[in-house]
C-alpha positions in Angstrom: 0.0 0.0 0.0 1.4 3.4 -0.9 1.7 6.3 1.5 -1.0 8.3 -0.4 -3.4 5.3 0.0 -2.8 5.2 3.7 -3.0 8.9 4.2 -4.9 10.7 1.5 -3.8 14.1 2.8 -0.2 13.3 2.0 -1.0 13.2 -1.7 -0.9 17.0 -2.4 0.4 18.1 -5.7 2.9 21.0 -6.3 -0.1 23.0 -7.5 -1.9 22.4 -4.2 1.1 23.6 -2.3 1.5 26.7 -4.5 -2.1 27.6 -4.1 -1.9 27.2 -0.3 1.2 29.4 -0.3 -0.5 32.0 -2.5 -3.6 32.1 -0.3 -1.4 32.5 2.7 0.6 35.4 1.1 -2.7 37.1 -0.1 -4.2 36.8 3.4 -1.1 38.4 4.9 -1.2 41.3 2.3 -5.0 41.9 2.6 -5.0 41.7 6.4 -2.8 44.9 6.4 -5.4 46.9 4.6 -8.2 48.9 6.2 -11.4 46.9 6.3 -13.2 48.8 3.5 -10.2 48.5 1.2 -9.9 44.8 1.9 -13.6 44.3 1.2 -13.5 46.2 -2.1 -10.4 44.3 -3.3 -11.9 40.9 -2.3 -15.2 41.6 -4.0 -13.6 43.2 -7.2 -11.1 40.3 -7.6 -13.6 37.6 -6.8 -11.8 36.4 -3.7 -15.1 36.1 -1.8 -17.1 33.8 -4.1 -14.8 33.2 -7.1 -16.7 35.7 -9.3 -15.2 39.2 -9.8 -17.7 42.0 -9.1 -18.1 45.1 -11.2 -17.6 48.5 -9.5 -21.4 49.0 -9.6 -22.1 45.7 -7.9 -19.5 46.5 -5.2 -20.9 50.0 -4.7 -24.4 48.6 -4.3 -23.3 45.8 -1.9 -21.3 48.2 0.3 -23.5 51.2 0.1 -21.0 53.3 -1.8 -20.9 55.2 -5.1 -19.0 53.8 -8.1 -16.4 56.6 -7.9 -15.9 55.8 -4.2 -15.3 52.1 -5.1 -12.8 53.1 -7.8 -10.9 55.4 -5.4 -10.9 52.9 -2.6 -9.6 50.2 -5.0 -6.9 52.5 -6.3 -5.8 53.4 -2.8 -5.8 49.7 -1.8 -3.5 48.7 -4.7 -1.2 51.6 -4.0 -0.8 50.3 -0.4 -0.3 46.8 -1.6 2.5 47.9 -4.0 4.2 49.8 -1.1 4.0 46.8 1.3 4.7 43.9 -1.0 7.3 44.1 -3.7 5.9 42.5 -6.8 9.0 40.3 -7.0 7.8 38.4 -3.9 4.5 37.5 -5.7 6.0 36.7 -9.1 6.8 33.1 -8.3 3.0 32.5 -8.2 2.4 33.9 -11.7 
């Protein structure tokens, strides 16, 4: 009997490991943002339900205007670029 047959959890693929590492890295980055910025980014990028939301959808859901959503998203990505050098995320791309 193989190790993976005895313990199905040990049969992770390199893709599973990379996805887990990416999720961990994203969580660390997003946790540094103010709540409203984190919510906007999560909704816009589809990190909540796997479906990216349009600015109007995010605005309606959070009780904001579309220009506010766009400003908040822009500010969030500026903060992300300051905090996390893109080189640290390139290995996931």
